[in-house]
Each structure stands twice: as structure tokens, then as C-alpha cells.
GUSELO-737631 format. One record per residue: residue number from 1; y, x, z of N, C-alpha, C in turn; residue in one letter. Coordinates in Angstrom, 3 decimals. Last residue first. Layout:
<pts>
<pt><pos>NUM</pos><n_north>Y</n_north><n_east>X</n_east><n_up>Z</n_up><ca_north>Y</ca_north><ca_east>X</ca_east><ca_up>Z</ca_up><c_north>Y</c_north><c_east>X</c_east><c_up>Z</c_up><code>A</code></pt>
...
</pts>
This chain:
<pts>
<pt><pos>78</pos><n_north>144.430</n_north><n_east>121.139</n_east><n_up>103.859</n_up><ca_north>143.163</ca_north><ca_east>120.478</ca_east><ca_up>104.196</ca_up><c_north>142.192</c_north><c_east>121.437</c_east><c_up>104.825</c_up><code>K</code></pt>
<pt><pos>77</pos><n_north>147.846</n_north><n_east>121.182</n_east><n_up>104.800</n_up><ca_north>146.683</ca_north><ca_east>121.892</ca_east><ca_up>104.286</ca_up><c_north>145.425</c_north><c_east>121.160</c_east><c_up>104.740</c_up><code>K</code></pt>
<pt><pos>76</pos><n_north>150.532</n_north><n_east>119.101</n_east><n_up>103.762</n_up><ca_north>149.557</ca_north><ca_east>119.484</ca_east><ca_up>104.791</ca_up><c_north>148.375</c_north><c_east>120.190</c_east><c_up>104.132</c_up><code>K</code></pt>
<pt><pos>75</pos><n_north>153.386</n_north><n_east>120.363</n_east><n_up>101.901</n_up><ca_north>152.219</ca_north><ca_east>119.491</ca_east><ca_up>102.069</ca_up><c_north>151.269</c_north><c_east>120.015</c_east><c_up>103.147</c_up><code>P</code></pt>
<pt><pos>74</pos><n_north>156.453</n_north><n_east>120.612</n_east><n_up>101.768</n_up><ca_north>155.506</ca_north><ca_east>121.310</ca_east><ca_up>102.632</ca_up><c_north>154.278</c_north><c_east>120.431</c_east><c_up>102.876</c_up><code>F</code></pt>
<pt><pos>73</pos><n_north>157.664</n_north><n_east>118.872</n_east><n_up>100.019</n_up><ca_north>157.845</ca_north><ca_east>120.310</ca_east><ca_up>99.799</ca_up><c_north>156.857</c_north><c_east>121.123</c_east><c_up>100.627</c_up><code>A</code></pt>
<pt><pos>72</pos><n_north>157.116</n_north><n_east>116.347</n_east><n_up>100.993</n_up><ca_north>156.550</ca_north><ca_east>116.727</ca_east><ca_up>99.698</ca_up><c_north>156.645</c_north><c_east>118.232</c_east><c_up>99.462</c_up><code>A</code></pt>
<pt><pos>71</pos><n_north>158.601</n_north><n_east>116.434</n_east><n_up>103.377</n_up><ca_north>157.167</ca_north><ca_east>116.200</ca_east><ca_up>103.446</ca_up><c_north>156.471</c_north><c_east>116.604</c_east><c_up>102.129</c_up><code>K</code></pt>
<pt><pos>70</pos><n_north>161.162</n_north><n_east>116.672</n_east><n_up>102.295</n_up><ca_north>160.618</ca_north><ca_east>117.758</ca_east><ca_up>103.125</ca_up><c_north>159.102</c_north><c_east>117.644</c_east><c_up>103.210</c_up><code>V</code></pt>
<pt><pos>69</pos><n_north>161.304</n_north><n_east>114.180</n_east><n_up>100.990</n_up><ca_north>161.425</ca_north><ca_east>115.427</ca_east><ca_up>100.227</ca_up><c_north>160.859</c_north><c_east>116.611</c_east><c_up>101.005</c_up><code>L</code></pt>
<pt><pos>68</pos><n_north>161.097</n_north><n_east>112.420</n_east><n_up>103.169</n_up><ca_north>160.059</ca_north><ca_east>112.412</ca_east><ca_up>102.132</ca_up><c_north>160.114</c_north><c_east>113.681</c_east><c_up>101.280</c_up><code>E</code></pt>
<pt><pos>67</pos><n_north>163.493</n_north><n_east>113.077</n_east><n_up>104.537</n_up><ca_north>162.186</ca_north><ca_east>113.212</ca_east><ca_up>105.183</ca_up><c_north>161.063</c_north><c_east>113.295</c_east><c_up>104.144</c_up><code>Y</code></pt>
<pt><pos>66</pos><n_north>165.396</n_north><n_east>112.349</n_east><n_up>102.622</n_up><ca_north>165.295</ca_north><ca_east>113.752</ca_east><ca_up>103.043</ca_up><c_north>163.943</c_north><c_east>114.004</c_east><c_up>103.702</c_up><code>V</code></pt>
<pt><pos>65</pos><n_north>164.880</n_north><n_east>109.573</n_east><n_up>102.561</n_up><ca_north>164.717</ca_north><ca_east>110.381</ca_east><ca_up>101.354</ca_up><c_north>164.564</c_north><c_east>111.855</c_east><c_up>101.710</c_up><code>V</code></pt>
<pt><pos>64</pos><n_north>165.550</n_north><n_east>108.856</n_east><n_up>105.201</n_up><ca_north>164.193</ca_north><ca_east>108.649</ca_east><ca_up>104.711</ca_up><c_north>163.913</c_north><c_east>109.497</c_east><c_up>103.473</c_up><code>F</code></pt>
<pt><pos>63</pos><n_north>168.298</n_north><n_east>109.463</n_east><n_up>105.224</n_up><ca_north>167.376</ca_north><ca_east>110.143</ca_east><ca_up>106.126</ca_up><c_north>165.933</c_north><c_east>110.025</c_east><c_up>105.654</c_up><code>G</code></pt>
<pt><pos>62</pos><n_north>169.184</n_north><n_east>107.619</n_east><n_up>103.328</n_up><ca_north>169.342</ca_north><ca_east>109.048</ca_east><ca_up>103.068</ca_up><c_north>168.402</c_north><c_east>109.862</c_east><c_up>103.961</c_up><code>T</code></pt>
<pt><pos>61</pos><n_north>168.584</n_north><n_east>105.211</n_east><n_up>104.690</n_up><ca_north>167.969</ca_north><ca_east>105.520</ca_east><ca_up>103.400</ca_up><c_north>168.046</c_north><c_east>106.995</c_east><c_up>103.065</c_up><code>G</code></pt>
<pt><pos>60</pos><n_north>170.274</n_north><n_east>105.443</n_east><n_up>106.927</n_up><ca_north>168.822</ca_north><ca_east>105.335</ca_east><ca_up>107.101</ca_up><c_north>168.101</c_north><c_east>105.694</c_east><c_up>105.805</c_up><code>V</code></pt>
<pt><pos>59</pos><n_north>172.778</n_north><n_east>105.511</n_east><n_up>105.616</n_up><ca_north>172.350</ca_north><ca_east>106.632</ca_east><ca_up>106.459</ca_up><c_north>170.836</c_north><c_east>106.616</c_east><c_up>106.642</c_up><code>V</code></pt>
<pt><pos>58</pos><n_north>172.734</n_north><n_east>103.006</n_east><n_up>104.302</n_up><ca_north>172.899</ca_north><ca_east>104.243</ca_east><ca_up>103.543</ca_up><c_north>172.407</c_north><c_east>105.444</c_east><c_up>104.337</c_up><code>T</code></pt>
<pt><pos>57</pos><n_north>172.560</n_north><n_east>101.219</n_east><n_up>106.419</n_up><ca_north>171.469</ca_north><ca_east>101.284</ca_east><ca_up>105.439</ca_up><c_north>171.536</c_north><c_east>102.558</c_east><c_up>104.614</c_up><code>L</code></pt>
<pt><pos>56</pos><n_north>175.072</n_north><n_east>101.778</n_east><n_up>107.593</n_up><ca_north>173.828</ca_north><ca_east>102.006</ca_east><ca_up>108.338</ca_up><c_north>172.640</c_north><c_east>102.114</c_east><c_up>107.386</c_up><code>A</code></pt>
<pt><pos>55</pos><n_north>176.839</n_north><n_east>100.977</n_east><n_up>105.552</n_up><ca_north>176.817</ca_north><ca_east>102.369</ca_east><ca_up>105.991</ca_up><c_north>175.527</c_north><c_east>102.692</c_east><c_up>106.749</c_up><code>M</code></pt>
<pt><pos>54</pos><n_north>176.231</n_north><n_east>98.231</n_east><n_up>105.425</n_up><ca_north>176.046</ca_north><ca_east>99.082</ca_east><ca_up>104.254</ca_up><c_north>175.965</c_north><c_east>100.549</c_east><c_up>104.653</c_up><code>T</code></pt>
<pt><pos>53</pos><n_north>176.991</n_north><n_east>97.439</n_east><n_up>108.005</n_up><ca_north>175.608</ca_north><ca_east>97.271</ca_east><ca_up>107.560</ca_up><c_north>175.307</c_north><c_east>98.171</c_east><c_up>106.377</c_up><code>T</code></pt>
<pt><pos>52</pos><n_north>179.755</n_north><n_east>97.983</n_east><n_up>107.917</n_up><ca_north>178.884</ca_north><ca_east>98.688</ca_east><ca_up>108.872</ca_up><c_north>177.416</c_north><c_east>98.593</c_east><c_up>108.479</c_up><code>R</code></pt>
<pt><pos>51</pos><n_north>180.539</n_north><n_east>96.198</n_east><n_up>105.837</n_up><ca_north>180.778</ca_north><ca_east>97.637</ca_east><ca_up>105.725</ca_up><c_north>179.843</c_north><c_east>98.411</c_east><c_up>106.650</c_up><code>Y</code></pt>
<pt><pos>50</pos><n_north>179.850</n_north><n_east>93.707</n_east><n_up>106.932</n_up><ca_north>179.236</ca_north><ca_east>94.144</ca_east><ca_up>105.677</ca_up><c_north>179.387</c_north><c_east>95.652</c_east><c_up>105.492</c_up><code>L</code></pt>
<pt><pos>49</pos><n_north>181.583</n_north><n_east>93.691</n_east><n_up>109.145</n_up><ca_north>180.133</ca_north><ca_east>93.629</ca_east><ca_up>109.335</ca_up><c_north>179.398</c_north><c_east>94.119</c_east><c_up>108.096</c_up><code>L</code></pt>
<pt><pos>48</pos><n_north>184.059</n_north><n_east>93.733</n_east><n_up>107.817</n_up><ca_north>183.696</ca_north><ca_east>94.796</ca_east><ca_up>108.749</ca_up><c_north>182.196</c_north><c_east>94.853</c_east><c_up>108.976</c_up><code>G</code></pt>
<pt><pos>47</pos><n_north>183.901</n_north><n_east>91.309</n_east><n_up>106.388</n_up><ca_north>184.032</ca_north><ca_east>92.578</ca_east><ca_up>105.665</ca_up><c_north>183.660</c_north><c_east>93.762</c_east><c_up>106.555</c_up><code>D</code></pt>
<pt><pos>46</pos><n_north>183.810</n_north><n_east>89.474</n_east><n_up>108.504</n_up><ca_north>182.659</ca_north><ca_east>89.600</ca_east><ca_up>107.613</ca_up><c_north>182.713</c_north><c_east>90.902</c_east><c_up>106.826</c_up><code>F</code></pt>
<pt><pos>45</pos><n_north>186.385</n_north><n_east>89.743</n_east><n_up>109.620</n_up><ca_north>185.200</ca_north><ca_east>90.138</ca_east><ca_up>110.375</ca_up><c_north>183.995</c_north><c_east>90.353</c_east><c_up>109.470</c_up><code>T</code></pt>
<pt><pos>44</pos><n_north>188.556</n_north><n_east>90.601</n_east><n_up>106.831</n_up><ca_north>188.233</ca_north><ca_east>89.994</ca_east><ca_up>108.113</ca_up><c_north>186.949</c_north><c_east>90.527</c_east><c_up>108.712</c_up><code>G</code></pt>
<pt><pos>43</pos><n_north>189.554</n_north><n_east>91.866</n_east><n_up>104.608</n_up><ca_north>189.033</ca_north><ca_east>90.508</ca_east><ca_up>104.451</ca_up><c_north>188.629</c_north><c_east>89.848</c_east><c_up>105.750</c_up><code>G</code></pt>
<pt><pos>42</pos><n_north>190.209</n_north><n_east>94.491</n_east><n_up>104.979</n_up><ca_north>191.271</ca_north><ca_east>93.501</ca_east><ca_up>105.144</ca_up><c_north>190.782</c_north><c_east>92.062</c_east><c_up>105.043</c_up><code>K</code></pt>
<pt><pos>41</pos><n_north>188.457</n_north><n_east>96.510</n_east><n_up>104.441</n_up><ca_north>188.303</ca_north><ca_east>95.822</ca_east><ca_up>105.725</ca_up><c_north>189.333</c_north><c_east>94.716</c_east><c_up>105.935</c_up><code>L</code></pt>
<pt><pos>40</pos><n_north>189.136</n_north><n_east>97.705</n_east><n_up>102.090</n_up><ca_north>187.792</ca_north><ca_east>97.132</ca_east><ca_up>102.171</ca_up><c_north>187.521</c_north><c_east>96.450</c_east><c_up>103.512</c_up><code>H</code></pt>
<pt><pos>39</pos><n_north>191.651</n_north><n_east>98.769</n_east><n_up>102.542</n_up><ca_north>191.556</ca_north><ca_east>97.534</ca_east><ca_up>101.775</ca_up><c_north>190.172</c_north><c_east>96.897</c_east><c_up>101.895</c_up><code>V</code></pt>
<pt><pos>38</pos><n_north>192.362</n_north><n_east>99.878</n_east><n_up>105.873</n_up><ca_north>191.793</ca_north><ca_east>100.093</ca_east><ca_up>104.547</ca_up><c_north>191.528</c_north><c_east>98.764</c_east><c_up>103.838</c_up><code>P</code></pt>
<pt><pos>37</pos><n_north>195.545</n_north><n_east>99.344</n_east><n_up>107.414</n_up><ca_north>194.118</ca_north><ca_east>99.027</ca_east><ca_up>107.387</ca_up><c_north>193.569</c_north><c_east>99.290</c_east><c_up>105.983</c_up><code>M</code></pt>
<pt><pos>36</pos><n_north>198.268</n_north><n_east>99.605</n_east><n_up>107.434</n_up><ca_north>197.474</ca_north><ca_east>100.760</ca_east><ca_up>107.806</ca_up><c_north>195.973</c_north><c_east>100.533</c_east><c_up>107.796</c_up><code>G</code></pt>
<pt><pos>35</pos><n_north>199.631</n_north><n_east>97.512</n_east><n_up>106.370</n_up><ca_north>199.409</ca_north><ca_east>97.480</ca_east><ca_up>107.812</ca_up><c_north>198.500</c_north><c_east>98.612</c_east><c_up>108.275</c_up><code>N</code></pt>
<pt><pos>34</pos><n_north>201.112</n_north><n_east>96.255</n_east><n_up>103.904</n_up><ca_north>201.008</ca_north><ca_east>97.630</ca_east><ca_up>104.367</ca_up><c_north>200.884</c_north><c_east>97.633</c_east><c_up>105.887</c_up><code>N</code></pt>
<pt><pos>33</pos><n_north>199.501</n_north><n_east>93.916</n_east><n_up>101.808</n_up><ca_north>200.275</ca_north><ca_east>94.146</ca_east><ca_up>103.031</ca_up><c_north>200.029</c_north><c_east>95.565</c_east><c_up>103.537</c_up><code>E</code></pt>
<pt><pos>32</pos><n_north>197.812</n_north><n_east>93.313</n_east><n_up>99.796</n_up><ca_north>198.875</ca_north><ca_east>94.273</ca_east><ca_up>99.490</ca_up><c_north>199.748</c_north><c_east>94.578</c_east><c_up>100.705</c_up><code>Q</code></pt>
<pt><pos>31</pos><n_north>196.098</n_north><n_east>91.374</n_east><n_up>100.812</n_up><ca_north>195.538</ca_north><ca_east>92.676</ca_east><ca_up>100.478</ca_up><c_north>196.600</c_north><c_east>93.726</c_east><c_up>100.154</c_up><code>F</code></pt>
<pt><pos>30</pos><n_north>197.851</n_north><n_east>89.152</n_east><n_up>101.267</n_up><ca_north>197.028</ca_north><ca_east>89.717</ca_east><ca_up>102.334</ca_up><c_north>196.591</c_north><c_east>91.143</c_east><c_up>102.015</c_up><code>L</code></pt>
<pt><pos>29</pos><n_north>198.925</n_north><n_east>88.678</n_east><n_up>98.710</n_up><ca_north>199.824</ca_north><ca_east>88.986</ca_east><ca_up>99.823</ca_up><c_north>199.051</c_north><c_east>89.655</c_east><c_up>100.961</c_up><code>K</code></pt>
<pt><pos>28</pos><n_north>196.584</n_north><n_east>88.084</n_east><n_up>97.317</n_up><ca_north>197.392</ca_north><ca_east>89.236</ca_east><ca_up>96.922</ca_up><c_north>198.311</c_north><c_east>89.653</c_east><c_up>98.064</c_up><code>Q</code></pt>
<pt><pos>27</pos><n_north>195.805</n_north><n_east>85.721</n_east><n_up>98.609</n_up><ca_north>194.969</ca_north><ca_east>86.914</ca_east><ca_up>98.723</ca_up><c_north>195.725</c_north><c_east>88.176</c_east><c_up>98.331</c_up><code>N</code></pt>
<pt><pos>26</pos><n_north>197.886</n_north><n_east>84.025</n_east><n_up>97.792</n_up><ca_north>197.665</ca_north><ca_east>84.272</ca_east><ca_up>99.218</ca_up><c_north>196.850</c_north><c_east>85.547</c_east><c_up>99.422</c_up><code>Q</code></pt>
<pt><pos>25</pos><n_north>197.567</n_north><n_east>84.049</n_east><n_up>94.962</n_up><ca_north>198.797</ca_north><ca_east>84.583</ca_east><ca_up>95.573</ca_up><c_north>198.638</c_north><c_east>84.880</c_east><c_up>97.071</c_up><code>P</code></pt>
<pt><pos>24</pos><n_north>194.866</n_north><n_east>82.906</n_east><n_up>94.763</n_up><ca_north>195.158</ca_north><ca_east>84.285</ca_east><ca_up>94.361</ca_up><c_north>196.454</c_north><c_east>84.795</c_east><c_up>94.985</c_up><code>V</code></pt>
<pt><pos>23</pos><n_north>194.162</n_north><n_east>80.328</n_east><n_up>95.134</n_up><ca_north>194.318</ca_north><ca_east>81.146</ca_east><ca_up>96.338</ca_up><c_north>194.672</c_north><c_east>82.595</c_east><c_up>96.012</c_up><code>K</code></pt>
<pt><pos>22</pos><n_north>194.772</n_north><n_east>77.310</n_east><n_up>93.882</n_up><ca_north>194.851</ca_north><ca_east>78.702</ca_east><ca_up>93.460</ca_up><c_north>195.151</c_north><c_east>79.556</c_east><c_up>94.691</c_up><code>N</code></pt>
<pt><pos>21</pos><n_north>192.523</n_north><n_east>74.608</n_east><n_up>94.393</n_up><ca_north>193.734</ca_north><ca_east>75.320</ca_east><ca_up>94.799</ca_up><c_north>193.659</c_north><c_east>76.775</c_east><c_up>94.343</c_up><code>D</code></pt>
<pt><pos>20</pos><n_north>191.268</n_north><n_east>72.570</n_east><n_up>91.833</n_up><ca_north>190.991</ca_north><ca_east>73.640</ca_east><ca_up>92.779</ca_up><c_north>192.298</c_north><c_east>74.360</c_east><c_up>93.091</c_up><code>V</code></pt>
<pt><pos>19</pos><n_north>190.258</n_north><n_east>69.422</n_east><n_up>90.946</n_up><ca_north>191.448</ca_north><ca_east>70.249</ca_east><ca_up>91.065</ca_up><c_north>191.187</c_north><c_east>71.277</c_east><c_up>92.160</c_up><code>Q</code></pt>
<pt><pos>18</pos><n_north>187.421</n_north><n_east>68.881</n_east><n_up>88.881</n_up><ca_north>188.050</ca_north><ca_east>68.871</ca_east><ca_up>90.192</ca_up><c_north>189.283</c_north><c_east>69.760</c_east><c_up>90.150</c_up><code>R</code></pt>
<pt><pos>17</pos><n_north>186.783</n_north><n_east>66.822</n_east><n_up>86.010</n_up><ca_north>187.102</ca_north><ca_east>68.123</ca_east><ca_up>86.611</ca_up><c_north>187.738</c_north><c_east>67.943</c_east><c_up>87.981</c_up><code>R</code></pt>
<pt><pos>16</pos><n_north>186.398</n_north><n_east>64.456</n_east><n_up>84.695</n_up><ca_north>185.489</ca_north><ca_east>64.741</ca_east><ca_up>85.803</ca_up><c_north>185.788</c_north><c_east>66.078</c_east><c_up>86.473</c_up><code>T</code></pt>
<pt><pos>15</pos><n_north>188.117</n_north><n_east>64.257</n_east><n_up>82.552</n_up><ca_north>188.393</ca_north><ca_east>63.386</ca_east><ca_up>83.695</ca_up><c_north>187.492</c_north><c_east>63.698</c_east><c_up>84.889</c_up><code>T</code></pt>
<pt><pos>14</pos><n_north>187.515</n_north><n_east>65.637</n_east><n_up>80.301</n_up><ca_north>188.285</ca_north><ca_east>66.354</ca_east><ca_up>81.315</ca_up><c_north>188.551</c_north><c_east>65.496</c_east><c_up>82.551</c_up><code>S</code></pt>
<pt><pos>13</pos><n_north>184.200</n_north><n_east>65.416</n_east><n_up>78.979</n_up><ca_north>185.505</ca_north><ca_east>64.837</ca_east><ca_up>79.226</ca_up><c_north>186.210</c_north><c_east>65.580</c_east><c_up>80.353</c_up><code>S</code></pt>
<pt><pos>12</pos><n_north>181.690</n_north><n_east>65.992</n_east><n_up>78.212</n_up><ca_north>182.641</ca_north><ca_east>67.093</ca_east><ca_up>78.257</ca_up><c_north>184.066</c_north><c_east>66.606</c_east><c_up>78.496</c_up><code>F</code></pt>
<pt><pos>11</pos><n_north>180.372</n_north><n_east>63.585</n_east><n_up>78.085</n_up><ca_north>179.985</ca_north><ca_east>64.503</ca_east><ca_up>79.143</ca_up><c_north>180.944</c_north><c_east>65.688</c_east><c_up>79.259</c_up><code>S</code></pt>
<pt><pos>10</pos><n_north>181.392</n_north><n_east>62.339</n_east><n_up>75.800</n_up><ca_north>181.804</ca_north><ca_east>61.832</ca_east><ca_up>77.095</ca_up><c_north>181.460</c_north><c_east>62.829</c_east><c_up>78.209</c_up><code>R</code></pt>
<pt><pos>9</pos><n_north>180.079</n_north><n_east>63.653</n_east><n_up>73.783</n_up><ca_north>181.525</ca_north><ca_east>63.779</ca_east><ca_up>73.869</ca_up><c_north>182.009</c_north><c_east>63.346</c_east><c_up>75.245</c_up><code>R</code></pt>
<pt><pos>8</pos><n_north>177.457</n_north><n_east>62.831</n_east><n_up>74.248</n_up><ca_north>177.792</ca_north><ca_east>64.246</ca_east><ca_up>74.340</ca_up><c_north>179.288</c_north><c_east>64.429</c_east><c_up>74.497</c_up><code>A</code></pt>
<pt><pos>7</pos><n_north>177.736</n_north><n_east>60.084</n_east><n_up>73.748</n_up><ca_north>177.324</ca_north><ca_east>60.546</ca_east><ca_up>75.073</ca_up><c_north>177.697</c_north><c_east>62.008</c_east><c_up>75.264</c_up><code>V</code></pt>
<pt><pos>6</pos><n_north>178.399</n_north><n_east>60.083</n_east><n_up>71.005</n_up><ca_north>179.333</ca_north><ca_east>59.521</ca_east><ca_up>71.965</ca_up><c_north>179.005</c_north><c_east>60.001</c_east><c_up>73.390</c_up><code>H</code></pt>
<pt><pos>5</pos><n_north>176.095</n_north><n_east>61.118</n_east><n_up>69.907</n_up><ca_north>177.337</ca_north><ca_east>61.854</ca_east><ca_up>69.747</ca_up><c_north>178.363</c_north><c_east>61.381</c_east><c_up>70.767</c_up><code>L</code></pt>
<pt><pos>4</pos><n_north>174.330</n_north><n_east>59.065</n_east><n_up>70.498</n_up><ca_north>174.132</ca_north><ca_east>60.368</ca_east><ca_up>71.124</ca_up><c_north>175.382</c_north><c_east>61.236</c_east><c_up>71.006</c_up><code>S</code></pt>
<pt><pos>3</pos><n_north>175.409</n_north><n_east>56.973</n_east><n_up>68.857</n_up><ca_north>175.380</ca_north><ca_east>56.840</ca_east><ca_up>70.307</ca_up><c_north>175.203</c_north><c_east>58.195</c_east><c_up>70.997</c_up><code>Q</code></pt>
<pt><pos>2</pos><n_north>175.025</n_north><n_east>57.868</n_east><n_up>66.265</n_up><ca_north>176.384</ca_north><ca_east>57.688</ca_east><ca_up>66.741</ca_up><c_north>176.430</c_north><c_east>57.604</c_east><c_up>68.263</c_up><code>S</code></pt>
<pt><pos>1</pos><n_north>172.310</n_north><n_east>57.689</n_east><n_up>65.998</n_up><ca_north>172.939</ca_north><ca_east>59.002</ca_east><ca_up>66.008</ca_up><c_north>174.358</c_north><c_east>58.917</c_east><c_up>66.566</c_up><code>M</code></pt>
</pts>
């Protein structure tokens, strides 16, 4: 029993932690900069691509929903 306790204690040791750089101050400076750009696009090219993709999917989805609603409101006669 003593051996298993020792193994468990060793696995939570602080000697295996990695040192990670704190990037929060850099990101705060970037996102708080007053350059006339919307905050959702300040992250770079990937943010612009993600924004355009989201908007395109939203428009296509809204169009599909409207189409299905119109189709349900005016059913075909047999």
C-alpha cells in the first residue's frame, strides 16, 4: 500500500510542469488598439475567414428555412 501511495504522490509532482508564456498582455494590446477594425476581425486572416464562412452558412440556412416554410404553407395538390 505504501508503494501505490508513493506512485500517486509522484505523478502529481510539480517538476513535470511546462513553463508557458503568458500571451494575455499581448492579446489585450492587440484587441484594445483603436484602429477602426471590428473586434471580431482583429485576430487576423483566420478570423476573417471564419466570419465570412459563418455569414455564408447563416444566409444559406435562412434561405433554406424560408423555402421549407413556403413549401409547407402551400402544399402541392394531388
